[in-house]
C-alpha positions in Angstrom: 8.3 -13.1 2.6 5.0 -11.4 1.8 4.3 -10.3 -1.7 1.9 -7.4 -2.3 -0.5 -7.6 -5.2 -3.2 -5.2 -6.5 -5.7 -7.3 -4.4 -3.9 -6.9 -1.1 -5.9 -5.0 1.6 -4.2 -1.8 2.7 -4.8 -2.5 6.4 -3.0 -5.9 6.0 -0.1 -4.2 4.4 0.2 -1.6 7.1 -0.1 -4.3 9.8 2.7 -6.4 8.4 4.9 -3.7 7.0 4.3 -0.3 8.6 7.4 1.0 6.8 5.2 1.2 3.7 3.0 4.1 5.0 5.2 6.8 3.4 4.6 5.3 0.0 0.8 5.7 0.4 1.2 9.2 1.8 3.4 10.2 -1.2 0.5 9.6 -3.6 -2.1 11.3 -1.6 -3.6 8.5 0.5 -3.6 10.6 3.7 -6.3 8.8 5.8 -4.5 5.5 6.3 -6.1 5.2 9.8 -9.6 5.6 8.4 -11.5 2.3 8.6 -12.7 2.6 5.0 -9.2 3.1 3.5 -7.8 0.2 5.6 -10.3 -2.2 4.0 -9.6 -1.1 0.4 -7.4 -3.1 -1.9 -4.3 -1.4 -3.4 -6.1 -1.4 -6.7 -9.2 0.3 -5.3 -7.1 3.0 -3.6 -5.2 3.7 -6.8 -8.4 4.1 -8.8 -9.7 6.6 -6.3 -6.4 8.5 -6.3 -5.7 8.2 -10.1 -2.4 6.4 -9.5 -0.8 3.5 -11.3 -1.5 0.3 -9.3 1.5 -1.5 -10.9 3.9 1.3 -9.9 2.6 1.3 -6.3 2.7 -2.5 -6.0 6.3 -2.5 -7.2 7.3 0.3 -4.8 5.6 -1.5 -1.8 7.3 -4.8 -2.6 10.7 -3.0 -2.9 10.2 -1.3 0.5 9.3 -4.5 2.2 12.3 -6.3 0.6 14.7 -3.6 1.6 13.5 -3.7 5.2 13.8 -7.4 5.5 17.5 -7.4 4.7 
């Protein structure tokens, strides 16, 4: 199983777990297809969008785990 951290690249997350896209969209990260955003870490994106990196990392890992069962 893959574990997402604050240093994981958003593009990598979307490639291995596309079901996580709604979690990014919910917090205002609407340009997921943009080359710049796909190369950001989760932490960098959360800083730009003034969101909690810990909360998003937790949610992403929960989504991935739920979809692997």
